[in-house]
N, C-alpha and C positions, 0 to 999 in steps of 0.2 A: 855571378856566383850561382844564381838559379839555373842558368844554362848548363853549368857543370853538373849540377844535381840531376837535371833531366838527362844529360848524356850518360851519366853513370847508371841511371835507372833503365835507360834503353839497353845499355850493355848488360845489365843484370837480366833483363827479360830475354835477350838473345841467348845469353849463356845458359839460362834455365831451360829454354826450348831445346838447345843443343845438348843438354845433359851435364854441363859443367857446373855442378852445384856449389863447389868451393868458390869459384870465381863469381858466380851469381850472388852468393851470400856476402862476399867481400864488397862487391860493387853496390849491393843494396845498403850495406852499412855506411859506405862512403857517401852515397846519395843522401841518406838520412841525415848524416852529420852536416853535410853542406846545406841541406834544406833548413835545418834548425839554426845554423849560423846565419843564413839569409834572413830568416824570420826575426831573429834577435836584432840583427843590424837594421832591418826595416822598421821595427818598433822603436828602436833608439832614434832613428832618423825622424820618424814621425813625431816623437815626443819632443825632440829638440826644436824642430821647425827651423824656419829661417829667421834669424835675429837681425835687426838693423845694426849697421856698423856704427 
C-alpha cells in the first residue's frame, strides 16, 4: 500500500511539472489517503503483535 502512495505521489509531481493541476491535486489526495491508511494499519499491526496459538 505504501508503494501505491509513492506511485501516486510521483504522478502528482510529474503532473504538476507539466501543468496538469487538476490531475496533480487528485493524485496528491489519493496518495495522502493511501499513506494514512498504511500508517493506521501499521500501528494496528504493531499493537496486536504476534500472539502464540
